[in-house]
LOROLO-169402 format. One record per residue: residue number from 1; residue in three letters; chain; y, x, z of N, C-alpha, C in turn. Coordinates in steps of 0.02 Angstrom, whole numbers, plus 32768, in hexadecimal, padded with zeros to 4 digits. Layout:
<pts>
NUM, ALA, A, Y, X, Z, Y, X, Z, Y, X, Z
...
</pts>
This chain:
<pts>
1, UNK, A, 3241, 327F, 80E5, 328A, 326F, 80CE, 3290, 325A, 8080
2, UNK, A, 32B8, 3232, 8076, 32C2, 321E, 802D, 330A, 3232, 8017
3, UNK, A, 3312, 3257, 7FE4, 3356, 326A, 7FCD, 3376, 322F, 7FAD
4, UNK, A, 33B1, 321E, 7FB5, 33D5, 31E6, 7F94, 3415, 3204, 7F75
5, UNK, A, 341B, 31F3, 7F33, 3461, 3211, 7F14, 349D, 31ED, 7F31
6, UNK, A, 34CA, 321B, 7F3A, 350E, 3207, 7F52, 353C, 323D, 7F55
7, UNK, A, 357B, 322C, 7F47, 35B4, 3263, 7F4C, 35A2, 3297, 7F14
8, UNK, A, 35A6, 32D7, 7F29, 35A8, 3311, 7EFD, 3562, 3328, 7EFA
9, UNK, A, 3534, 3315, 7F24, 34ED, 332D, 7F28, 34BD, 32FC, 7F40
10, UNK, A, 348D, 3310, 7F67, 345D, 32E9, 7F7D, 3466, 32E3, 7FCF
11, UNK, A, 3460, 32AB, 7FE5, 3464, 3296, 8029, 3427, 3283, 8047
12, UNK, A, 3408, 32A8, 8074, 33C3, 329A, 808E, 33C8, 326C, 80C7
13, UNK, A, 33A1, 3241, 80CE, 339F, 320C, 8106, 335C, 3212, 8130
14, UNK, A, 335B, 321A, 8170, 331A, 321F, 8192, 3305, 31D8, 819B
15, UNK, A, 32CD, 31C4, 8185, 32B3, 317B, 8182, 32AF, 3163, 81D0
16, UNK, A, 32C2, 312B, 81DE, 32B7, 3107, 821E, 32E7, 3118, 8253
17, UNK, A, 3311, 314C, 824C, 3337, 315F, 8289, 337F, 3158, 827C
18, UNK, A, 3394, 3148, 823C, 33D8, 3140, 822B, 3406, 3182, 822E
19, UNK, A, 33E2, 31B7, 8232, 3408, 31FA, 8237, 3412, 3214, 81F1
20, UNK, A, 3453, 3226, 81E0, 345A, 323C, 81A1, 3462, 3288, 81A1
21, UNK, A, 3444, 32A8, 8171, 3448, 32F5, 8172, 347F, 3309, 8142
22, UNK, A, 3490, 3348, 8144, 34CA, 335E, 8119, 34BF, 3354, 80D1
23, UNK, A, 34F9, 3354, 80AC, 34F7, 3353, 8060, 34D8, 3394, 8046
24, UNK, A, 34AB, 3385, 8015, 3493, 33C0, 7FF1, 34B4, 33C0, 7FAB
25, UNK, A, 34D1, 33FC, 7F99, 34F4, 3403, 7F5C, 34C5, 3430, 7F2D
26, UNK, A, 34DA, 342C, 7EEF, 34BA, 3455, 7EB7, 34E8, 3479, 7E95
27, UNK, A, 34DC, 34B3, 7E7D, 350C, 34D8, 7E53, 34EA, 3513, 7E30
28, UNK, A, 3505, 3521, 7DF5, 34EE, 355B, 7DCC, 352A, 3590, 7DC6
29, UNK, A, 355E, 3584, 7DE9, 359D, 35AD, 7DE3, 3587, 35F0, 7E0C
30, UNK, A, 358D, 3624, 7DE8, 357D, 3661, 7E08, 35AA, 3678, 7E40
31, UNK, A, 35EA, 366B, 7E3A, 361C, 367C, 7E6B, 3612, 3652, 7EAA
32, UNK, A, 3606, 3615, 7EA4, 35F4, 35F1, 7EDA, 35B3, 35FC, 7EFC
33, UNK, A, 3582, 360F, 7ED6, 3542, 3628, 7EF6, 354B, 3666, 7F23
34, UNK, A, 3567, 3696, 7F05, 3573, 36D6, 7F1E, 359A, 36D0, 7F60
35, UNK, A, 35CE, 36A9, 7F5D, 35F7, 36A6, 7F9D, 35D2, 367C, 7FCF
36, UNK, A, 35AA, 364A, 7FB9, 3586, 3622, 7FF2, 3550, 3654, 800E
37, UNK, A, 352E, 367C, 7FED, 34F9, 369F, 8005, 351A, 36DC, 8035
38, UNK, A, 354D, 36FF, 8013, 3565, 373C, 803A, 3588, 371F, 807A
39, UNK, A, 35AB, 36E1, 807C, 35C3, 36C6, 80BD, 3592, 36C0, 80EF
40, UNK, A, 3554, 36B7, 80DC, 3524, 36A9, 810E, 34FC, 36EC, 8119
41, UNK, A, 350F, 3728, 80FE, 34EB, 3765, 810B, 34A9, 3767, 80E0
42, UNK, A, 34A6, 374A, 80A7, 346F, 3750, 807E, 3481, 377F, 8040
43, UNK, A, 3448, 3789, 801F, 344C, 37BA, 7FE7, 3411, 379F, 7FAA
44, UNK, A, 3423, 37AD, 7F6E, 33F3, 379A, 7F3C, 33AF, 37C4, 7F42
45, UNK, A, 3379, 37A9, 7F3D, 333A, 37C2, 7F41, 3309, 37A4, 7F14
46, UNK, A, 32CB, 37C3, 7F0A, 3295, 37AC, 7EE1, 325B, 37AE, 7F0B
47, UNK, A, 3222, 378B, 7EFA, 31DE, 3791, 7F15, 31BC, 37D2, 7EF1
48, UNK, A, 31B5, 3804, 7F15, 319D, 3843, 7EF9, 315E, 3842, 7ECD
49, UNK, A, 3135, 381B, 7EE9, 30F8, 3815, 7EC5, 30F6, 37F3, 7E80
50, UNK, A, 3131, 37CC, 7E71, 3134, 37A5, 7E34, 3156, 37C6, 7E07
51, UNK, A, 317D, 3805, 7E12, 31A5, 3829, 7DE3, 317C, 3859, 7DBE
52, UNK, A, 3191, 3869, 7D81, 3171, 389A, 7D59, 3194, 38AB, 7D1A
53, UNK, A, 319D, 38DF, 7D08, 31C0, 38FD, 7CCB, 3207, 38E7, 7CD0
54, UNK, A, 321B, 38BD, 7C94, 325C, 389D, 7C97, 3261, 385A, 7CB8
55, UNK, A, 3228, 3842, 7CD5, 322B, 3802, 7CF0, 323B, 380D, 7D3E
56, UNK, A, 326B, 37EB, 7D53, 3284, 37F2, 7D9D, 3254, 37CE, 7DC7
57, UNK, A, 3233, 379A, 7DAD, 31FE, 3778, 7DDB, 3220, 3734, 7DF4
58, UNK, A, 3203, 3723, 7E2C, 321F, 36E6, 7E51, 325B, 36FB, 7E7C
59, UNK, A, 3292, 36D5, 7E75, 32D2, 36E6, 7E96, 32D3, 36C4, 7ED8
60, UNK, A, 32F2, 36E2, 7F0D, 32F9, 36CA, 7F49, 333E, 36E4, 7F64
61, UNK, A, 3353, 36C3, 7FA2, 338F, 36E1, 7FC5, 3374, 36FA, 8000
62, UNK, A, 3384, 3736, 800F, 3363, 375B, 8050, 33A0, 375B, 8080
63, UNK, A, 3391, 373F, 80BC, 33BF, 3739, 80F6, 33AB, 3770, 812A
64, UNK, A, 337B, 379F, 811D, 336E, 37D3, 8147, 3331, 37C2, 8179
65, UNK, A, 3315, 378C, 8172, 32D8, 3781, 819E, 329F, 37B1, 8183
66, UNK, A, 3278, 37C8, 81B4, 3245, 37F5, 819B, 3215, 37D8, 8167
67, UNK, A, 3215, 37F4, 8129, 31E9, 37D6, 80F4, 31DD, 3813, 80C3
68, UNK, A, 31A6, 3834, 80C4, 3198, 386A, 80A1, 318D, 3854, 805C
69, UNK, A, 3182, 3816, 8050, 3176, 37FF, 8006, 31B5, 37FB, 7FDB
70, UNK, A, 31ED, 3807, 7FF8, 322F, 3800, 7FD5, 324A, 3843, 7FCB
71, UNK, A, 3270, 384F, 7F93, 3293, 388E, 7F87, 32D7, 387C, 7F6C
72, UNK, A, 330B, 389C, 7F86, 334C, 388C, 7F74, 335C, 38A8, 7F26
73, UNK, A, 3382, 387B, 7F01, 3393, 3890, 7EBC, 33DF, 3883, 7EB4
74, UNK, A, 33FE, 3898, 7E81, 3446, 3892, 7E76, 3455, 384D, 7E61
75, UNK, A, 3497, 3839, 7E6B, 34AB, 37F6, 7E59, 34A1, 37EA, 7E0A
76, UNK, A, 34B6, 3820, 7DE3, 34B5, 3815, 7D9E, 3473, 3802, 7D87
77, UNK, A, 3436, 3828, 7D9A, 33F1, 3818, 7D90, 33DE, 37D4, 7DA5
78, UNK, A, 33EE, 37C7, 7DE4, 33E3, 3782, 7E02, 33FA, 374E, 7DDA
79, UNK, A, 343F, 3750, 7DC3, 345F, 371D, 7D9A, 3442, 3717, 7D53
80, UNK, A, 3433, 3750, 7D38, 3411, 374B, 7CF9, 33CB, 3721, 7CF8
81, UNK, A, 33A1, 3738, 7D28, 3363, 370F, 7D32, 3371, 36CA, 7D42
82, UNK, A, 33A1, 36BF, 7D6E, 33B7, 367A, 7D7F, 33C6, 3650, 7D43
83, UNK, A, 33F2, 366B, 7D1D, 3403, 3647, 7CD9, 33CA, 3641, 7CA8
84, UNK, A, 33A3, 3673, 7C9E, 336F, 3675, 7C69, 3338, 3642, 7C80
85, UNK, A, 3331, 3636, 7CCA, 32FB, 360B, 7CDE, 331C, 35C1, 7CE2
86, UNK, A, 3357, 35B3, 7CD4, 336F, 3573, 7CD6, 3373, 3559, 7D1C
87, UNK, A, 3388, 3582, 7D50, 3385, 356C, 7D92, 33D1, 3554, 7DAF
88, UNK, A, 33CE, 3534, 7DE4, 3408, 3517, 7E05, 33FA, 352D, 7E51
89, UNK, A, 3430, 3533, 7E73, 3425, 3533, 7EC1, 343A, 34F9, 7EE4
90, UNK, A, 340E, 34DF, 7F10, 3418, 34A8, 7F3B, 3428, 34C9, 7F80
91, UNK, A, 345E, 34AF, 7F9F, 3478, 34CF, 7FDB, 349F, 349B, 8003
92, UNK, A, 34A4, 34AD, 8046, 34CE, 3484, 806E, 350C, 34B0, 8086
93, UNK, A, 3546, 3494, 8078, 357D, 34BB, 807D, 35A4, 34AD, 80C8
94, UNK, A, 357C, 34C4, 80F6, 3593, 34BE, 8137, 3592, 3505, 8150
95, UNK, A, 35C4, 351A, 8185, 35C3, 3558, 819B, 357F, 3567, 81C2
96, UNK, A, 3564, 359D, 81BA, 3528, 35B8, 81DC, 34E8, 358E, 81BF
97, UNK, A, 34F1, 3563, 8195, 34B5, 3541, 8174, 349A, 3567, 8139
98, UNK, A, 345F, 3581, 813B, 3441, 35AE, 810B, 3410, 358C, 80DE
99, UNK, A, 3409, 3548, 80DC, 33D6, 351D, 80BB, 33EE, 3530, 8072
100, UNK, A, 33BB, 353E, 804C, 33C1, 3548, 8003, 3380, 3542, 7FDE
101, UNK, A, 3382, 352D, 7F9F, 3349, 3528, 7F77, 3360, 3534, 7F2D
102, UNK, A, 3330, 355E, 7F0E, 333D, 3566, 7EC3, 3311, 3533, 7E9F
103, UNK, A, 3331, 350C, 7E73, 330C, 34D1, 7E52, 3321, 34D6, 7E06
104, UNK, A, 32FB, 34B5, 7DDC, 3306, 34AE, 7D97, 3349, 3488, 7D8B
105, UNK, A, 3371, 3496, 7D62, 33B0, 3477, 7D51, 33A7, 3431, 7D35
</pts>
C-alpha cells in the first residue's frame, strides 16, 4: 500500500483493487489522544525492557491483549515522554478501529 496525502491525514489505497481504506489522522494533542485511546478501552503503557531510571522507555498503547512485555504507566509520564521524544500519534478515527502508530513529528 502506498500512502497518499489528502484531506486532514493520509489516505491509503490498496493497489490494483480500487479499494480505499480509512483516513489516517495525525495528532500531538494530549486531550484528543487520551480520548481516542480511552474510548477504545486502551491505556498508556511502555515496553518494560526498555525502561530504566527516569527513562520511560518505548511507549505503546495497551488494549489489554496478553503481552507480558508491556507495563501500564500514568498519562502524565506517557505524555512527558511522548513530547520529549518528539512523537505524534497516527490513528484512524472510526468507531471500534484501534489502528495506531507512534511516529516522529
